N, C-alpha and C positions, 0 to 999 in steps of 0.2 A: 228402278221399279221396286216398289215396296212389297214385301211379303211378311211384314211384322204381324205379331199376334197380340191380342188383348185378352189372352186366355185367363179365365177365372174358374175356380172349382168350388163346389159346396163341401168338398171333403177336406177336413182340417189337415189330415196327413199329407195329402197331395199338395196343399198350399205350403205346408212346412217344407217339403222337399223342393217345391218350385222356388221358394224364396232363397234357398241355399244353392240349388242346382237347377237352373231353369230349363230342364229337359222337356217338360210338358208343353211349355210355350213354344219351344223350338220345334217339337213334333207337330204342334198345331199349325205353326206357320209354314213348315216345309211339306207337310203331308195333307193337311186339312184345307187350309185357306190358300195354299200355293196357287198363284194365278197362272192358268194354263190357257194357251190359245184355244178358242172355242170351235175351231174347225178341224181338229185332229181326227183322222180316220182310224180304222181298226189295225192298220199297220203299226201304229204306235203302241198297240197292246204287247208287241213282242219284247219290248224292253222289260216290262214288269214280269212277263212270263219267264224271261231269262233269269231274273232274280229269284223267282219262285223255284224254278228247276234247280238252280244252284243250291238253294237251301235243302231241297230234297236229296240232291247228290251228296252233300256234306253229311246230313243226318244218316242216310243209308250207308255211306262209306265208313263212318265212325263205327256204326253197329257191326258191319261186316268185318272190320279190322279186329274186333274182339275175338273172332273165331278163325281168323286167317293165320297161317303159318308161313312166314317168309323164309322158308328153307327149301333148297333145291329138291331134296328128296321127299318133301312133304307138302309142297305148295299145291300141286294138282289134287292130291288126296284131301287136303283141307277144304278146297273149294267143293269137292264132291260131298264131303261131310256137311258143309253148310247147306247144300241142296237137300240132303237126305235126313240128317239127324237134328240140326238146329231148328228150334221152333220158328216157323215161318221164314226160315233161312232162304228157301226157294224164292219167296216173294221179295225179300230184301235184295237178293242178288239180281233177280229179273228187273226190279225197279232201278237198281243202280246201273246195270248193264245197258238196258234200253234207255235209261235217262240220259246217258252220254250221247246217244244218237239224237234224241229229241233236243238236247241242249245245243248241239251244233246246228241242227236244222233251224231252230229258233234264232240263234245268233247270226247265221248266214242270212236269213230273211231280214233281220234287224240291220245288218250291214248293207244289204242291197237296197233296203228302204232309204238308208242314209245316202247311198250313191244316187238314187233316183231323185230324191228331193233336195239334194245339195246340203245335207246336214253337216258336212265337213267344212263348210265355208266360214269365213270370219263372221262373228267373233268366237266360233266354236271349234277352232283348230285343236286346242288341247283336249277338248271333249272327244273329238274323233281319234286323236293319237292315243289317248288312254284306252279307248275302245279296241284299237289294234293291238295294244300290249295285252289286253285281256284275252284276245283271240290267241296270241302266241302262248300265253300261260295256259290256256285251255288245251292247246295242242300238246304242249309238254306233259301236262297232267294226264291227258287221255292216252298218249303213247305209253307212258310208264304204267298206267293202269291196265292197259291191254297186255302188258308183259306178265302181270301178276298171276293169272291162272296157270301159267307155265305149260300151256299146250304147244302143239307143233307150230302153229302160226305165231304164238307169243314168242317162242324161242327164236325162230328164224327171222321174225320181224325185227326183234331186238338186235340180232346179229347183223342183218343187212343195214338197218338204219344207223346204228352206232358206227359201223364200219365206214360210213360216208365221211366222217370227220377225218379219216386217214388221208383223204385227198388233199387236205391243206398241208403245204410244206412246213417242215420244222415242228410246228405245234400239233399237227394232226395225230400222230401216233401217241404222244403223251395224253392227249384228250381222250382217245379211245381207251387207253389203258386205265385212265382214271374212271371213265364211265363203267368199264367192266370190273374194276377192282382187281385186275390181274391181266392175264394174257388170253383168256377165253371168256365167253359169256357163261356165267356159273352162279354159285351161291352169293358171292359178294355183289354181283350185278343185281340179283334179285333183292338183296337187302337195301342197296342204294335206291333202287327204283321204288321200293315200297315206302321208304322214308320220304323220298321226294314227292311221291304220289299223295302221301298223307299231308305233307306240308303245303304244297302249291295251292290247293283250294283256299287256304287262308290268305295266301298272297293275292289270289283272285278277289277275295272279299275286300281286301285293302284297296285294290285297284278299282273295284266297283264303287267303293265309297268316294274315291277321288273323282270317278266318272260322274257320279251323282252331284258331287260338289260343283264340278265344272258345269253340269247341266243347269243347276239352280242359279248360277251366276248370271246367265243370259237367257234363261228359260228355253223351253223346247222350240225347235224349228217347227214348221207347219207345212201343209201341202202347197200353200202359195209361195212359201219362202219369204214372205213379207214380215218385217219385224213388228212387234207390238208397238203401237203408237199411242193408243188410249187404253189404259188398263181396264177401265170400266166397260168400254165398248168391245174390245178385242179379246177379252179373257173371261173365263169363268173359274170358280174355285175347283180345285182338283177333286174335292169331296163335296157332294156325293156324285157329281156328274161322271167323272172318269173312274172312280172306284167301282161304280156299277158297271161301266163298260169293261173294265179289267176283269171283274168277276164273271161277266158273261164270256169273255174270251178264255178265262181260266176253265170254265165249265166245258166249253167246246174242246179245249186242249186235253182235259182229263178224260173225256170220252175216248179220244183217239189213243191216248197213252194207256188207258186201262185195257182197251181192246188188244193192243200189242202185248202188254204184260201178261194178260190172262189167256189169250187165244193164239198168239204167234210170238212167244217170247224168244225163240231162237232163230226167227226168220232173218234178222239182220246180222247174225253171227256167222263165222266161217266154220264149216264142218271140221276142218283140220285142227281147230283149237279145242275140240272135244277128244283129242288123242294126246296122251302124255308126251312131253317134249322128248325128242330123241336127236342127239347131235349127229348120229350116223345116217339118218334118213332125211333127205331134203325134200320138201313139198314140191310138186310139179310146177306150181305157180304161187309165188310169194306175193301176196297183195295186202296192203293195209286196209283199215276200215274205210267206208265210203267217203267219210268227211275229209280224209287225207288224199283221196285219189287224184283230184286236179293237180295238187302240188307234186305228187308222185309221178304223174304224167310229165310235168315240166322237167323233173329230175331226169327221167329216161329219154327225153327228147334230144338231149345233147350227146350225139354220137360223132364219130370221126368224119362222117359224110354229111352231117347237118350243115346246111349252107351258112347259117349264122356263125357256127363254130369254125367252119373251114375258111370263111372269108375274113373273119375279124379276130378270132381268139386262139387259133391253133399255135401261134407263135409265142403266146404268153402262158398257157396253162393246158393241162390235160382235159379231155372231154368230160371225165368224171368230175374234176374240180369245177368246170364250167356249169355242169348240171347242178351241183350242190349249191353254188353261188346263185344260180338262177332260181332254184327252189326257194331259198331264203329271200331273194330279192322280190319274188312274186308277192310276198306279204309285206315286206318292208317298203316297197314302192308306194303302198297305200298311205304311208305316213306323209309322203310329199304331195298327196293329192290336193290339199287346200291351196298349194302354190302352183301346181300344174294346171289347174282349172282357172282360167283367166276371166271367165264370164262374170259379169256383175249380177246376173240372175241366178238364183239358187235352183228353183224347182224345174224339173223336166216338163211340167205341165205347160210352161211358157217357152220351152226350148225345143222346137220341133226336130231339129237336126240331131241334137244331143239325145233326144228320146229314142230315135231310131238306133243310134250308136250304142246306147245303153242296152237295148234289148238284144242287139247282135252280140255284145259283150257277155250278157247273161247266157245266151245260147252257147257261146264259145266256152264258158266255164262248165256248162253241162257236158259238152263234148269232151273236154279235158277229163272230167270225172268218169265218163264212160270209157274212154280209151285207157285211162289209168288202171282199170280193172281187166284189160285185155292183155294177151301175150305181146311182148315187145318184138313183134316180127311182122313182116309183110306190110300190108297197107296200113295197119295200125300205127306203125312207126311214122309213116308219112303224114297221117292225120294228126298225130301227136305233135309233130314238128311244126306244121302250119298253124295248129290251134295255139301252140306256145308262142309262135311269132305274133299272132294277132293279139294275144293277151297283153304283151308288152307294147305292141304297136298302138293299141287302144289307149292305154294309160299314159304312155310317154309322148306319143305323137298326136293322136286324134284329139284327146281331151284338150290340150293346149290350143291346137289349131282351131277346133270348133269354137272354143271359148272366145277367140279373137274375131273370127270371121262370121259367126252366126248372128242373125238378126232375131232376137227373141220377140215373142208376142208382148203386147202391153200388159203390165202388171196391174192388179187391182189397187185402188188407193189405200186400202187397209184390209185387215183380216175381217172386220165386221162387214165391209162392203162386199167381199167375196162370198160371205155366208148369205147375205141378203140377196145377192145375185143368183146364187145357186137355188134359193128357195122361192124366187120370184115366179109367178105364174107365166107359162108360155104364152107368147103373143098369139092372138087368133090369126089363123091363116086367111 
């Protein structure tokens, strides 16, 4: 499918550059005339929103780094100084701090949209896999950034999470000591996390570039899951049709973002993180940010009496190691999804059984997020364990079985046909 450009400019300087480095024709082909399925809905806005918030995070982060001190004795005070003494420092920090929450919210919707419409299926496997690697890089970046204010939850969150690697035999302790830069969480830890927190966003940018490259190779998926058959009938230029749509989505997003930044900037933060770190006082409940809670719940699900562990794993590893492996596996298993799902139909619109399973899975993820923020005791442990069981049962068992046994609804003959059918007048009763 062609996306070439016959770009011409009336500006002599632009033409001079274009002849030697065809950057303008490249941008014209890939951003302006790029053929896009004509039936994309507003869930496709979240990809561009994720790119915009990434730029906001990088610019605000670089600016904040100019006033931040990655020193154990001064980190908390430097954040306080940014809030009080740096011109518009409060605004920059609130944008950066709340931007992380919105970034994950947008990316999670982007991922679940891909799950619902089958955007991980051939020939977009690499596109999907690079997206999962972006999520992992985001998690690492966010975790290290959460440590930088050096409040109580920052310190103890770093202590608990980095200690998880000690569960791995032989290599665990050296990894923990390398992360800490010593034998306790302290100044070397803060320096390392600050350096990595500054570096990883640029790794994310590189992954996003590869993600877009893979996207433009086979074009976007669409709500029907039907491939482009006739470029003139099935597609429209990205500009102005989808740039306008993206601008509208951006305007809605900025309204919500501005409301949080200006009217509830600390609503999503933990109160303990506004207290300086103290290694002698342990918070009553150590919890990560909300976007980590489902995976934190999976980590805590593995206890000595958890039936999955007691029946299959207790002879091979400790419950702590099983929880750590399950936590990482809960993300890495998504890489195998293009091969686990055996259905030839992509979109859930034409897969009635999978659609029900998808929404049950989405509810299960919400439940995991809820119990991840609760104390690991009583009924919360039981709920966590069953929700964890269903998480893996859905991805590893249900998805392949449904893909083989389900009878999908008939697909439209083309994207254009589905658009015409959706706009056709209803038959008179």
